N, C-alpha and C positions, 0 to 999 in steps of 0.2 A: 363451811359450817355443816355441811350433810355428813362428812367424813367422821365430824366430831359427835354428832348425834348417832352415828352407825356406832363408833367404838362405844358409846355410852350403853347400847343396848347389852352389853356383855357385863355391865358393872356389877349387877346384883345376881348373876347367874351363878349357879355353884359348879362351875366349869373348871377343866384343867386347861394349862396353857397349848398342850396340844390340841386340843379339841378346837379351841379359839383359831389357832393358826390354819388348822384343816377348813373350819368353817370361812376363814377369811379367804382362803386359797379357792374353795367351791365358789362362793361368791363372785370374786373377781374371774375365775374362769367362764362362769356362765354369762357373764355380762359382758365381756370384752373378747371370748372366743379366741384366744392368742394359739399359736402355734405351740409355745411353751412358757411356763410361768414358774417363777421360784418366789415363794413368799418367805420372809426370813422375820422373826419377831424376836425381840430380846425383851426379857422379864426381869425386874429387880424384886425379887421375893424377900419374905421377912428372914431374918436371921442371915442377912448377907449372901445367901445363895442366889446366883445369877442362872438364868436359864437362857439358852439360844436355841429357838426351834426353828427347823426348816422344813417346807412342804412344797412338792413340785407337782406340777400338771404338766403332762406332755414330755416330749423327749429334750430335756435341758442339756445344751451345749457344753461338752467336757471343760471349756475354759471359764464357764459361769458358773461352775460347781462349787 
């Protein structure tokens, strides 16, 4: 339930997909302190245009890119 509530904090913000993905990456990285982290978000925009955004933290291994 807490992830759902966290996701809903972005609902009424005028924010770009990239900014949401970067904020997710930053929040997860600060909480988890991983060696590396790759966040991938998929967006179904209006007009049938899909967007896939990726944001990395740390040195992501080549096989994970």
